[in-house]
Every structure is written in structure tokens, then in C-alpha cells.
N, C-alpha and C positions, 0 to 999 in steps of 0.2 A: 504494500500500500504506500503510495507516494504521499508527499506532504499535502498536495491539493486534495487528494481523496480523504485524508485524515481531517482536514478542516471541514470539508463538506459533511463528513461522518458526524462531527460534533455539532454542527450548526442546525441539523434537522431537528425541528421542534416537535415534541410529542403532541398528538391530537388529544384534546380533552374528551373525556368519556361522554360521547353523545352520538346517538344514532337516530337522528330526527325522523327522516323519512325512509330509513332503510328497512328492507323486508327482513323478516325473521324466519330463518330456516334452520333446521337442526341437522347435523351431520353425525351419524354414528352407524355402526354395523347393524343395529337393530331397526333401522329405519326401513319402512316399506316403500317400494318404488311407486312413484306417482302420487304420493300423499303430500299435502302442503305442510302438515304438522305431524311430527312423530315424537316418540319418547326421547327426551333429552338425556344424555349421559350424566351420571352423578359422580361428583368428586367425593369419595367416601371418607376422606380425612379433612374436609372443608372446615369443620368445627375445631380442628386442632391448631389452625393458624389463621392469621388475619391478612396474609399477603394478597388474597383475592379482592380485598376491600380497598386497595390503593386508589386514590381519587383520580389519577391520571393514567394514561396509557403510554407505552413506549413508542419508539419510532416504527414506522411501517417497514417491515422486513420484506414482505411479499404480498401480492394482491390475490393470492389464492391459498386455500388451506393445505395442510400437510397430512397425508394419509399415513397412519402408523399403527403397527400391531402392538397392543399393550397387554401386559399380563396382570391378571387378578392378584392382588396382594403386594405387588411391587410398587414402590414409591418412585415418583418421577418429579422433576423440577422443570416446569415450563418457563421459558424465557419471556419475561414481560418487557424488558428494556428494548428488545429488538436488535441487540448488537452481538449476540452470541454467534460464534462461528459454527456451532453445532445445532443450529435451528432444527426443530422448534424447541429443543431442550436447552437448558442453561449450561454454560461452560464456565461461569464465574466472571465474565467480562465486566459485569456491573460493579465488581469489587475494586477495579482499577481506579485509583484516586484521581488520576489525570483526566478521566472522562467525567467525573462528578455526576454519576448516574444515581438518581434517587430511587429507582425501581428495584424491587426484590423479586426473585422468581416465585411462581405460584407452585407450591407442592401439592401433588395430587395422587390419587389411586383410583382405579376403576373397579366397578362392581363385578365384572366378569371379563375374562380374556376375550379379545376380539380386535376388530379393526375400528379405529376411531379417526375422526378428522380433527386435528388440532389447529387452532387459529395461528396464522402466520402474519396477519396484518396487525395483530396486537390490539385491535379495537373492539373485540368481542365483549358482550355484557355477561357472558357465561364462561369466564376463564376456567380452564384453558381451551375449552371446546369451541369449535367454529359455530357461529350462529348466522352466518351469511352477511355479516357487516361489511366484508370485503367487496361486496357488490355495490355499495353506496357510491354515489358520485364523488363524495369527499375523499374516499380512499382511492378510487380509480384515478383521480386527478394527480395524485402524488407521484414521486419519483421512485417508489418501491419497485421491485422486480416485476 
């Protein structure tokens, strides 16, 4: 990464948590094809931490969700800051003091082993799972992938 890329990397401002006119769609392996609404995946350890309640979102990493096989009982750390090199999971980049990143990763577990869609735009209201917010005009206008 050259100096100009680093400067751009740091100057991208996070979008504030708002999905005004965005459609809500749920992405999980339990969803039935053709339905507008399906059962939303549950973070089984949500009550053990408060990281999902952070008031702002990180930078937009990508404009589409990430499909991932997740195991029941295994704990994961979803990157909220949007700067992890191991997207969609956290690699600890938020801890680097020179970046001054206020976001912490969202720790989660799934109820059953399966395929899940994790948010890569970092704007979802149902962290860490994709809710279709990436389809909003606000997200699509950004410089994310």
C-alpha cells in the first residue's frame, strides 16, 4: 500500500447507522427461495457483549455480502471497522493506534452449522448478518468494492 492509498484509507468517513429507504432482506441458509421475508439468523452470544450496540458503522469494505460456512458453537469476531485484511472477520487492525479506529469487532455464534451471509458493507442493522442494506443508494454511491 503506497502513501496515497494509506491517506485515502484513513480519510473514508464511516456512515452513520441509518437505512432510511433501504429494503430489508435476510440472508441465511434457512431462507426459502422466492420469499421476501425469512427467518433471520440469531447471534446466540449477543447478550454476552455490547459491541453490536456501537452507534456508528465502519467504512464500507464491499457492496455485496460474504457467503461463509459457520459452525455451531464456534465463536467468531466480525469486523465492524471495515479495515481488516481478513474480511469479513476481524484481524485486529482496529487495535493499531495510528489508525485511531473507534470500532470493536462484533463477537458472535450461530445456532446451527450452515451457510450464512455476513455483511461486508458494515451498514447492517442486524450485525453481523446481511440485511440487504448494501442495496441502498447511499452504499452503492460509495467507493467500496
